[in-house]
C-alpha atoms as an extended CHARMM CRD file, in Angstrom:
* protein
*
       254  EXT
         1         1  UNK       CA             22.1890000000       48.1560000000      235.1790000000  PROA      1               0.0000000000
         2         2  UNK       CA             21.7240000000       51.7620000000      235.3480000000  PROA      2               0.0000000000
         3         3  UNK       CA             22.2870000000       53.7110000000      232.1650000000  PROA      3               0.0000000000
         4         4  UNK       CA             25.6430000000       55.7060000000      232.3030000000  PROA      4               0.0000000000
         5         5  UNK       CA             25.6170000000       58.5190000000      229.8690000000  PROA      5               0.0000000000
         6         6  UNK       CA             28.8860000000       59.2250000000      228.3830000000  PROA      6               0.0000000000
         7         7  UNK       CA             29.9530000000       62.8410000000      229.4960000000  PROA      7               0.0000000000
         8         8  UNK       CA             30.7720000000       63.9210000000      225.9960000000  PROA      8               0.0000000000
         9         9  UNK       CA             26.9590000000       63.6070000000      225.1470000000  PROA      9               0.0000000000
        10        10  UNK       CA             25.3930000000       66.0700000000      227.6420000000  PROA      10              0.0000000000
        11        11  UNK       CA             23.0190000000       68.1570000000      225.2790000000  PROA      11              0.0000000000
        12        12  UNK       CA             21.2210000000       65.3150000000      223.5520000000  PROA      12              0.0000000000
        13        13  UNK       CA             21.2820000000       63.0120000000      226.5260000000  PROA      13              0.0000000000
        14        14  UNK       CA             19.6490000000       65.7790000000      228.7690000000  PROA      14              0.0000000000
        15        15  UNK       CA             17.0740000000       66.2400000000      225.9960000000  PROA      15              0.0000000000
        16        16  UNK       CA             16.1980000000       62.6230000000      225.8680000000  PROA      16              0.0000000000
        17        17  UNK       CA             16.1750000000       62.0960000000      229.6510000000  PROA      17              0.0000000000
        18        18  UNK       CA             13.7700000000       64.9150000000      230.0700000000  PROA      18              0.0000000000
        19        19  UNK       CA             11.6900000000       63.6280000000      227.2100000000  PROA      19              0.0000000000
        20        20  UNK       CA             11.2270000000       60.2920000000      228.7230000000  PROA      20              0.0000000000
        21        21  UNK       CA             10.6690000000       61.5590000000      232.2240000000  PROA      21              0.0000000000
        22        22  UNK       CA              7.8330000000       63.8390000000      230.8840000000  PROA      22              0.0000000000
        23        23  UNK       CA              6.1990000000       60.7890000000      229.3410000000  PROA      23              0.0000000000
        24        24  UNK       CA              5.8690000000       59.2820000000      232.8760000000  PROA      24              0.0000000000
        25        25  UNK       CA              6.9190000000       55.8080000000      232.1770000000  PROA      25              0.0000000000
        26        26  UNK       CA              5.4170000000       55.1740000000      228.5980000000  PROA      26              0.0000000000
        27        27  UNK       CA              7.5460000000       52.9790000000      226.4840000000  PROA      27              0.0000000000
        28        28  UNK       CA              6.0240000000       53.6460000000      223.1020000000  PROA      28              0.0000000000
        29        29  UNK       CA              5.8530000000       57.0490000000      221.5690000000  PROA      29              0.0000000000
        30        30  UNK       CA              3.7150000000       58.5780000000      218.8610000000  PROA      30              0.0000000000
        31        31  UNK       CA              5.1830000000       59.9480000000      215.5970000000  PROA      31              0.0000000000
        32        32  UNK       CA              4.6980000000       63.7960000000      216.4760000000  PROA      32              0.0000000000
        33        33  UNK       CA              6.2860000000       62.9300000000      219.9130000000  PROA      33              0.0000000000
        34        34  UNK       CA              9.5060000000       61.5670000000      218.3620000000  PROA      34              0.0000000000
        35        35  UNK       CA              9.4610000000       64.4130000000      215.8170000000  PROA      35              0.0000000000
        36        36  UNK       CA              9.1660000000       66.9040000000      218.6390000000  PROA      36              0.0000000000
        37        37  UNK       CA             12.3190000000       65.4260000000      220.1240000000  PROA      37              0.0000000000
        38        38  UNK       CA             14.1770000000       65.4590000000      216.7770000000  PROA      38              0.0000000000
        39        39  UNK       CA             13.1830000000       69.1780000000      216.2800000000  PROA      39              0.0000000000
        40        40  UNK       CA             14.4930000000       69.9510000000      219.6930000000  PROA      40              0.0000000000
        41        41  UNK       CA             17.8250000000       68.3140000000      218.5610000000  PROA      41              0.0000000000
        42        42  UNK       CA             18.0000000000       70.5990000000      215.6530000000  PROA      42              0.0000000000
        43        43  UNK       CA             16.7610000000       68.0730000000      212.9000000000  PROA      43              0.0000000000
        44        44  UNK       CA             14.2140000000       69.3550000000      210.3450000000  PROA      44              0.0000000000
        45        45  UNK       CA             10.6640000000       67.8380000000      210.4680000000  PROA      45              0.0000000000
        46        46  UNK       CA              7.4610000000       68.8000000000      208.6180000000  PROA      46              0.0000000000
        47        47  UNK       CA              5.3160000000       71.3820000000      210.1790000000  PROA      47              0.0000000000
        48        48  UNK       CA              2.1700000000       69.7960000000      211.6020000000  PROA      48              0.0000000000
        49        49  UNK       CA             -0.4620000000       69.5610000000      214.1220000000  PROA      49              0.0000000000
        50        50  UNK       CA             -1.6090000000       66.5630000000      216.1480000000  PROA      50              0.0000000000
        51        51  UNK       CA             -5.4640000000       65.9820000000      216.6400000000  PROA      51              0.0000000000
        52        52  UNK       CA             -6.3040000000       63.7500000000      219.4970000000  PROA      52              0.0000000000
        53        53  UNK       CA             -9.1530000000       61.3730000000      219.0650000000  PROA      53              0.0000000000
        54        54  UNK       CA            -12.3220000000       63.2500000000      220.2590000000  PROA      54              0.0000000000
        55        55  UNK       CA            -11.1050000000       66.8990000000      219.5030000000  PROA      55              0.0000000000
        56        56  UNK       CA            -12.5340000000       68.8550000000      216.8820000000  PROA      56              0.0000000000
        57        57  UNK       CA            -10.6160000000       69.9370000000      213.6960000000  PROA      57              0.0000000000
        58        58  UNK       CA             -9.1420000000       73.5090000000      214.1960000000  PROA      58              0.0000000000
        59        59  UNK       CA             -8.3800000000       75.7210000000      211.2040000000  PROA      59              0.0000000000
        60        60  UNK       CA             -4.9820000000       74.8790000000      209.8470000000  PROA      60              0.0000000000
        61        61  UNK       CA             -4.2130000000       78.3310000000      208.3970000000  PROA      61              0.0000000000
        62        62  UNK       CA             -0.5630000000       78.1190000000      209.3410000000  PROA      62              0.0000000000
        63        63  UNK       CA             -0.2170000000       74.8030000000      207.1450000000  PROA      63              0.0000000000
        64        64  UNK       CA             -0.4870000000       75.4620000000      203.4610000000  PROA      64              0.0000000000
        65        65  UNK       CA             -2.4580000000       73.0340000000      201.3070000000  PROA      65              0.0000000000
        66        66  UNK       CA             -1.6960000000       70.3630000000      200.1940000000  PROA      66              0.0000000000
        67        67  UNK       CA             -1.4920000000       68.4550000000      203.4130000000  PROA      67              0.0000000000
        68        68  UNK       CA             -0.9130000000       64.9280000000      204.5670000000  PROA      68              0.0000000000
        69        69  UNK       CA             -2.9520000000       63.2470000000      207.3920000000  PROA      69              0.0000000000
        70        70  UNK       CA             -1.6010000000       60.1740000000      209.1710000000  PROA      70              0.0000000000
        71        71  UNK       CA             -3.1270000000       57.9440000000      211.8000000000  PROA      71              0.0000000000
        72        72  UNK       CA             -1.3780000000       57.9060000000      215.1370000000  PROA      72              0.0000000000
        73        73  UNK       CA             -1.4650000000       54.8010000000      217.5120000000  PROA      73              0.0000000000
        74        74  UNK       CA              1.0190000000       53.0580000000      219.6890000000  PROA      74              0.0000000000
        75        75  UNK       CA             -0.7120000000       49.7130000000      218.6570000000  PROA      75              0.0000000000
        76        76  UNK       CA             -0.2620000000       50.1120000000      214.9460000000  PROA      76              0.0000000000
        77        77  UNK       CA              2.9820000000       48.9620000000      213.5820000000  PROA      77              0.0000000000
        78        78  UNK       CA              2.4290000000       50.0780000000      209.9440000000  PROA      78              0.0000000000
        79        79  UNK       CA              0.2480000000       52.7180000000      208.8580000000  PROA      79              0.0000000000
        80        80  UNK       CA              0.2700000000       51.5360000000      205.3260000000  PROA      80              0.0000000000
        81        81  UNK       CA             -0.9890000000       48.1060000000      206.5450000000  PROA      81              0.0000000000
        82        82  UNK       CA             -4.1880000000       49.7130000000      207.9040000000  PROA      82              0.0000000000
        83        83  UNK       CA             -4.4830000000       52.3400000000      205.0170000000  PROA      83              0.0000000000
        84        84  UNK       CA             -3.7210000000       55.0180000000      207.5770000000  PROA      84              0.0000000000
        85        85  UNK       CA             -2.1590000000       57.7050000000      205.3550000000  PROA      85              0.0000000000
        86        86  UNK       CA             -4.1070000000       60.2790000000      203.1420000000  PROA      86              0.0000000000
        87        87  UNK       CA             -1.8340000000       62.5510000000      200.8860000000  PROA      87              0.0000000000
        88        88  UNK       CA             -2.4980000000       65.5580000000      198.6520000000  PROA      88              0.0000000000
        89        89  UNK       CA             -5.3720000000       66.9760000000      200.6890000000  PROA      89              0.0000000000
        90        90  UNK       CA             -6.2520000000       70.2690000000      198.9950000000  PROA      90              0.0000000000
        91        91  UNK       CA             -9.0880000000       71.7160000000      201.0210000000  PROA      91              0.0000000000
        92        92  UNK       CA            -10.5920000000       71.9960000000      204.4630000000  PROA      92              0.0000000000
        93        93  UNK       CA            -13.2820000000       69.4800000000      203.3630000000  PROA      93              0.0000000000
        94        94  UNK       CA            -10.9340000000       67.0390000000      202.0710000000  PROA      94              0.0000000000
        95        95  UNK       CA             -9.0100000000       67.4040000000      205.4430000000  PROA      95              0.0000000000
        96        96  UNK       CA            -12.0410000000       67.0060000000      207.4180000000  PROA      96              0.0000000000
        97        97  UNK       CA            -13.1370000000       63.7620000000      205.6580000000  PROA      97              0.0000000000
        98        98  UNK       CA             -9.6580000000       62.3230000000      205.8610000000  PROA      98              0.0000000000
        99        99  UNK       CA             -9.5150000000       62.9910000000      209.6570000000  PROA      99              0.0000000000
       100       100  UNK       CA            -12.8570000000       61.4540000000      210.3090000000  PROA      100             0.0000000000
       101       101  UNK       CA            -11.8880000000       58.3850000000      208.1760000000  PROA      101             0.0000000000
       102       102  UNK       CA             -8.4560000000       58.0350000000      209.9940000000  PROA      102             0.0000000000
       103       103  UNK       CA            -10.1310000000       58.3880000000      213.4620000000  PROA      103             0.0000000000
       104       104  UNK       CA            -12.2830000000       55.5130000000      212.7040000000  PROA      104             0.0000000000
       105       105  UNK       CA             -9.5160000000       53.0340000000      212.2940000000  PROA      105             0.0000000000
       106       106  UNK       CA             -9.3320000000       50.5510000000      215.1540000000  PROA      106             0.0000000000
       107       107  UNK       CA             -6.7570000000       51.6360000000      217.7520000000  PROA      107             0.0000000000
       108       108  UNK       CA             -6.4000000000       55.1190000000      216.5560000000  PROA      108             0.0000000000
       109       109  UNK       CA             -5.3170000000       57.6420000000      219.2540000000  PROA      109             0.0000000000
       110       110  UNK       CA             -5.3230000000       60.6470000000      216.9630000000  PROA      110             0.0000000000
       111       111  UNK       CA             -4.2260000000       61.9490000000      213.5520000000  PROA      111             0.0000000000
       112       112  UNK       CA             -1.2580000000       63.9410000000      212.5770000000  PROA      112             0.0000000000
       113       113  UNK       CA             -1.6770000000       66.5230000000      209.9730000000  PROA      113             0.0000000000
       114       114  UNK       CA              1.4330000000       67.9100000000      208.3010000000  PROA      114             0.0000000000
       115       115  UNK       CA              2.5320000000       70.0270000000      205.3250000000  PROA      115             0.0000000000
       116       116  UNK       CA              3.7620000000       67.8200000000      202.4170000000  PROA      116             0.0000000000
       117       117  UNK       CA              7.3380000000       67.6860000000      202.2910000000  PROA      117             0.0000000000
       118       118  UNK       CA              8.9740000000       68.1130000000      198.7260000000  PROA      118             0.0000000000
       119       119  UNK       CA             10.1880000000       64.7740000000      197.1330000000  PROA      119             0.0000000000
       120       120  UNK       CA             13.7540000000       63.7860000000      197.7960000000  PROA      120             0.0000000000
       121       121  UNK       CA             15.9380000000       60.6370000000      197.9490000000  PROA      121             0.0000000000
       122       122  UNK       CA             14.5620000000       58.5980000000      200.7260000000  PROA      122             0.0000000000
       123       123  UNK       CA             16.8150000000       56.7330000000      203.1900000000  PROA      123             0.0000000000
       124       124  UNK       CA             16.2880000000       54.9870000000      206.5870000000  PROA      124             0.0000000000
       125       125  UNK       CA             18.0750000000       55.7710000000      209.7480000000  PROA      125             0.0000000000
       126       126  UNK       CA             17.6300000000       53.7750000000      212.8820000000  PROA      126             0.0000000000
       127       127  UNK       CA             19.1940000000       52.2280000000      215.9750000000  PROA      127             0.0000000000
       128       128  UNK       CA             18.5200000000       49.2740000000      218.2990000000  PROA      128             0.0000000000
       129       129  UNK       CA             20.0260000000       47.9560000000      221.3970000000  PROA      129             0.0000000000
       130       130  UNK       CA             21.5410000000       44.5730000000      220.6280000000  PROA      130             0.0000000000
       131       131  UNK       CA             22.0540000000       41.9350000000      223.5090000000  PROA      131             0.0000000000
       132       132  UNK       CA             25.4460000000       41.1590000000      222.4250000000  PROA      132             0.0000000000
       133       133  UNK       CA             26.8760000000       44.3070000000      220.8990000000  PROA      133             0.0000000000
       134       134  UNK       CA             25.0210000000       46.9770000000      222.7220000000  PROA      134             0.0000000000
       135       135  UNK       CA             23.7810000000       50.0970000000      221.1160000000  PROA      135             0.0000000000
       136       136  UNK       CA             23.7440000000       49.9360000000      217.2320000000  PROA      136             0.0000000000
       137       137  UNK       CA             23.1710000000       52.5950000000      214.5460000000  PROA      137             0.0000000000
       138       138  UNK       CA             21.5590000000       51.4600000000      211.0140000000  PROA      138             0.0000000000
       139       139  UNK       CA             21.5100000000       53.2510000000      207.8230000000  PROA      139             0.0000000000
       140       140  UNK       CA             20.1240000000       52.1000000000      204.3180000000  PROA      140             0.0000000000
       141       141  UNK       CA             18.6160000000       53.4950000000      201.2280000000  PROA      141             0.0000000000
       142       142  UNK       CA             14.6610000000       53.6130000000      201.1150000000  PROA      142             0.0000000000
       143       143  UNK       CA             12.1790000000       51.8690000000      198.8380000000  PROA      143             0.0000000000
       144       144  UNK       CA             13.2020000000       48.5860000000      197.3020000000  PROA      144             0.0000000000
       145       145  UNK       CA             16.8210000000       48.9620000000      198.4400000000  PROA      145             0.0000000000
       146       146  UNK       CA             15.9790000000       48.1610000000      201.9530000000  PROA      146             0.0000000000
       147       147  UNK       CA             12.6460000000       46.1920000000      201.3720000000  PROA      147             0.0000000000
       148       148  UNK       CA             13.8510000000       43.7760000000      198.6240000000  PROA      148             0.0000000000
       149       149  UNK       CA             17.7330000000       44.1350000000      198.4720000000  PROA      149             0.0000000000
       150       150  UNK       CA             18.4490000000       44.5720000000      202.4140000000  PROA      150             0.0000000000
       151       151  UNK       CA             20.9410000000       47.2820000000      201.4990000000  PROA      151             0.0000000000
       152       152  UNK       CA             21.7640000000       48.3020000000      205.0400000000  PROA      152             0.0000000000
       153       153  UNK       CA             24.7750000000       48.7840000000      207.0740000000  PROA      153             0.0000000000
       154       154  UNK       CA             25.3290000000       48.7490000000      210.9600000000  PROA      154             0.0000000000
       155       155  UNK       CA             27.8760000000       50.3980000000      213.4110000000  PROA      155             0.0000000000
       156       156  UNK       CA             28.2820000000       50.5940000000      217.0210000000  PROA      156             0.0000000000
       157       157  UNK       CA             27.1290000000       53.7580000000      218.7590000000  PROA      157             0.0000000000
       158       158  UNK       CA             28.3540000000       56.4540000000      219.3170000000  PROA      158             0.0000000000
       159       159  UNK       CA             29.6600000000       57.5970000000      215.9840000000  PROA      159             0.0000000000
       160       160  UNK       CA             31.9900000000       60.4830000000      215.2110000000  PROA      160             0.0000000000
       161       161  UNK       CA             31.3970000000       62.3000000000      211.7770000000  PROA      161             0.0000000000
       162       162  UNK       CA             34.0990000000       60.4030000000      209.9500000000  PROA      162             0.0000000000
       163       163  UNK       CA             32.5460000000       57.0850000000      211.1220000000  PROA      163             0.0000000000
       164       164  UNK       CA             29.0330000000       58.1590000000      210.2250000000  PROA      164             0.0000000000
       165       165  UNK       CA             30.4150000000       59.0460000000      206.7630000000  PROA      165             0.0000000000
       166       166  UNK       CA             31.9120000000       55.4260000000      206.4710000000  PROA      166             0.0000000000
       167       167  UNK       CA             28.6100000000       53.9670000000      207.4380000000  PROA      167             0.0000000000
       168       168  UNK       CA             26.9920000000       55.8430000000      204.5600000000  PROA      168             0.0000000000
       169       169  UNK       CA             29.4340000000       54.6310000000      202.2090000000  PROA      169             0.0000000000
       170       170  UNK       CA             29.0700000000       50.9840000000      203.3260000000  PROA      170             0.0000000000
       171       171  UNK       CA             25.8380000000       50.5020000000      201.6450000000  PROA      171             0.0000000000
       172       172  UNK       CA             25.8580000000       49.1860000000      198.0940000000  PROA      172             0.0000000000
       173       173  UNK       CA             23.6360000000       51.9540000000      196.7390000000  PROA      173             0.0000000000
       174       174  UNK       CA             25.8850000000       54.8220000000      198.0480000000  PROA      174             0.0000000000
       175       175  UNK       CA             26.5420000000       56.1230000000      194.5140000000  PROA      175             0.0000000000
       176       176  UNK       CA             22.9130000000       57.2780000000      194.1710000000  PROA      176             0.0000000000
       177       177  UNK       CA             23.8670000000       59.8340000000      196.9640000000  PROA      177             0.0000000000
       178       178  UNK       CA             26.6180000000       61.2220000000      194.7710000000  PROA      178             0.0000000000
       179       179  UNK       CA             24.4170000000       62.0140000000      191.8220000000  PROA      179             0.0000000000
       180       180  UNK       CA             24.5770000000       58.6250000000      189.8580000000  PROA      180             0.0000000000
       181       181  UNK       CA             23.5520000000       59.0720000000      186.2180000000  PROA      181             0.0000000000
       182       182  UNK       CA             22.4890000000       62.6110000000      186.4990000000  PROA      182             0.0000000000
       183       183  UNK       CA             20.5350000000       62.4850000000      189.7360000000  PROA      183             0.0000000000
       184       184  UNK       CA             21.1050000000       65.4210000000      192.2110000000  PROA      184             0.0000000000
       185       185  UNK       CA             23.8070000000       65.0280000000      194.6740000000  PROA      185             0.0000000000
       186       186  UNK       CA             22.4210000000       64.9040000000      198.2400000000  PROA      186             0.0000000000
       187       187  UNK       CA             23.6400000000       66.9610000000      201.4540000000  PROA      187             0.0000000000
       188       188  UNK       CA             25.9380000000       64.2500000000      203.0000000000  PROA      188             0.0000000000
       189       189  UNK       CA             26.6650000000       66.8170000000      205.9050000000  PROA      189             0.0000000000
       190       190  UNK       CA             23.0240000000       66.8900000000      206.8990000000  PROA      190             0.0000000000
       191       191  UNK       CA             22.9470000000       63.0180000000      206.7390000000  PROA      191             0.0000000000
       192       192  UNK       CA             26.1450000000       62.4010000000      208.7980000000  PROA      192             0.0000000000
       193       193  UNK       CA             24.9750000000       64.8540000000      211.4420000000  PROA      193             0.0000000000
       194       194  UNK       CA             21.6680000000       63.0900000000      211.8360000000  PROA      194             0.0000000000
       195       195  UNK       CA             23.4070000000       59.8070000000      212.0880000000  PROA      195             0.0000000000
       196       196  UNK       CA             25.8030000000       61.1410000000      214.8100000000  PROA      196             0.0000000000
       197       197  UNK       CA             22.7150000000       62.5170000000      216.6620000000  PROA      197             0.0000000000
       198       198  UNK       CA             20.8680000000       59.3100000000      216.4460000000  PROA      198             0.0000000000
       199       199  UNK       CA             24.0200000000       57.3020000000      217.5490000000  PROA      199             0.0000000000
       200       200  UNK       CA             24.3560000000       59.7730000000      220.7270000000  PROA      200             0.0000000000
       201       201  UNK       CA             20.8120000000       58.9240000000      221.6310000000  PROA      201             0.0000000000
       202       202  UNK       CA             21.3950000000       55.2560000000      221.2690000000  PROA      202             0.0000000000
       203       203  UNK       CA             24.6450000000       55.6160000000      223.4070000000  PROA      203             0.0000000000
       204       204  UNK       CA             22.7380000000       56.6180000000      226.3840000000  PROA      204             0.0000000000
       205       205  UNK       CA             21.1280000000       53.1830000000      226.8050000000  PROA      205             0.0000000000
       206       206  UNK       CA             17.7270000000       54.7330000000      227.2520000000  PROA      206             0.0000000000
       207       207  UNK       CA             16.3410000000       53.8090000000      223.9040000000  PROA      207             0.0000000000
       208       208  UNK       CA             15.3850000000       50.1440000000      222.8880000000  PROA      208             0.0000000000
       209       209  UNK       CA             14.6820000000       51.1040000000      219.3330000000  PROA      209             0.0000000000
       210       210  UNK       CA             14.3420000000       54.0450000000      216.9730000000  PROA      210             0.0000000000
       211       211  UNK       CA             13.3660000000       54.1060000000      213.4070000000  PROA      211             0.0000000000
       212       212  UNK       CA             13.3780000000       57.2580000000      211.1320000000  PROA      212             0.0000000000
       213       213  UNK       CA             11.7710000000       55.8250000000      207.9040000000  PROA      213             0.0000000000
       214       214  UNK       CA             11.8480000000       57.7990000000      205.6810000000  PROA      214             0.0000000000
       215       215  UNK       CA             14.2260000000       60.5190000000      205.8030000000  PROA      215             0.0000000000
       216       216  UNK       CA             14.1400000000       62.7760000000      202.6940000000  PROA      216             0.0000000000
       217       217  UNK       CA             17.6180000000       63.9240000000      201.4390000000  PROA      217             0.0000000000
       218       218  UNK       CA             17.9420000000       67.0360000000      199.3720000000  PROA      218             0.0000000000
       219       219  UNK       CA             20.9550000000       68.8120000000      197.6700000000  PROA      219             0.0000000000
       220       220  UNK       CA             20.6100000000       71.0820000000      200.8450000000  PROA      220             0.0000000000
       221       221  UNK       CA             19.3340000000       69.7030000000      204.0440000000  PROA      221             0.0000000000
       222       222  UNK       CA             17.1960000000       66.7520000000      204.9760000000  PROA      222             0.0000000000
       223       223  UNK       CA             13.6310000000       66.0870000000      206.3670000000  PROA      223             0.0000000000
       224       224  UNK       CA             12.4970000000       63.2440000000      208.8750000000  PROA      224             0.0000000000
       225       225  UNK       CA              9.0740000000       62.1710000000      207.3700000000  PROA      225             0.0000000000
       226       226  UNK       CA              8.2770000000       59.4180000000      209.7410000000  PROA      226             0.0000000000
       227       227  UNK       CA              9.5370000000       58.5410000000      213.2180000000  PROA      227             0.0000000000
       228       228  UNK       CA              9.1150000000       55.6100000000      215.7530000000  PROA      228             0.0000000000
       229       229  UNK       CA             10.7450000000       55.1350000000      219.2160000000  PROA      229             0.0000000000
       230       230  UNK       CA             10.7030000000       52.6700000000      222.1200000000  PROA      230             0.0000000000
       231       231  UNK       CA             12.1800000000       53.6390000000      225.2900000000  PROA      231             0.0000000000
       232       232  UNK       CA             14.3170000000       51.1020000000      227.1470000000  PROA      232             0.0000000000
       233       233  UNK       CA             12.5250000000       51.1970000000      230.5910000000  PROA      233             0.0000000000
       234       234  UNK       CA             13.4950000000       48.8340000000      233.4000000000  PROA      234             0.0000000000
       235       235  UNK       CA             13.3390000000       48.9810000000      237.2810000000  PROA      235             0.0000000000
       236       236  UNK       CA             17.0670000000       49.5370000000      237.1790000000  PROA      236             0.0000000000
       237       237  UNK       CA             17.0960000000       52.8440000000      235.3800000000  PROA      237             0.0000000000
       238       238  UNK       CA             13.8440000000       54.0880000000      236.7650000000  PROA      238             0.0000000000
       239       239  UNK       CA             15.6450000000       55.9190000000      239.5860000000  PROA      239             0.0000000000
       240       240  UNK       CA             18.0530000000       57.4740000000      237.1050000000  PROA      240             0.0000000000
       241       241  UNK       CA             15.0780000000       58.7000000000      235.0700000000  PROA      241             0.0000000000
       242       242  UNK       CA             13.1630000000       60.0440000000      238.0710000000  PROA      242             0.0000000000
       243       243  UNK       CA             10.4060000000       57.4500000000      237.5620000000  PROA      243             0.0000000000
       244       244  UNK       CA              8.5370000000       55.5900000000      240.2640000000  PROA      244             0.0000000000
       245       245  UNK       CA              8.3610000000       51.8230000000      240.4160000000  PROA      245             0.0000000000
       246       246  UNK       CA              4.6790000000       52.2730000000      239.4830000000  PROA      246             0.0000000000
       247       247  UNK       CA              5.4940000000       54.2940000000      236.5520000000  PROA      247             0.0000000000
       248       248  UNK       CA              7.7900000000       51.4530000000      235.2290000000  PROA      248             0.0000000000
       249       249  UNK       CA              5.3020000000       48.7040000000      236.0670000000  PROA      249             0.0000000000
       250       250  UNK       CA              2.6390000000       50.4900000000      234.0440000000  PROA      250             0.0000000000
       251       251  UNK       CA              4.2530000000       49.6360000000      230.8110000000  PROA      251             0.0000000000
       252       252  UNK       CA              5.5230000000       46.5080000000      229.1690000000  PROA      252             0.0000000000
       253       253  UNK       CA              9.1850000000       46.0600000000      230.1590000000  PROA      253             0.0000000000
       254       254  UNK       CA             11.2540000000       43.6100000000      228.2600000000  PROA      254             0.0000000000
């Protein structure tokens, strides 16, 4: 079935459609590409530069040290599992060593170099297309809360702001966001705006899965620190996206 974008979601849906069309039928997107989409939607991401495999390291004068370097690959599911992250790089020499090391990882397509974001309360924001319920948005607290306690909540997309706030309050660790036992209260407005934005993308039917993990929350604002996304490509929605049948068949279509 061809994806029918709700008329109330013109801006973000147009950004997404253009984003997928420019990719020429690719299903998997690299971190810097997804962050580029998030930035175009108005959500904060760290400043950075992507170095493709085979390219030399250019001066990073616009990025203040310390920096973080991360391997980029459509074939690597977890950067941590392949030791694909280097943090606290304090000089050009340390950066050069880190980039060379990361480029040697099997399957590496490049390295993303970014400024290090200040520490914040980490949460997970995501979405998936469920065979029974359709597009779904997910929210949870980061770290052990999602890994061990599975403290996550789900809602159908798209969300209004009040529904996004309900989703946030549905997790058991919600009190941490309000400043539990002296911790800083985070910016719930920025968080709910992000959830609404992701829900709008999911509601287009053009995304199979999106994972923003982690997102750092601050007393003022938020920052998307890592991002993954899979497009929902099929022969049915190819004409809507302006893709040829060849473009669709060149990727794995579920």
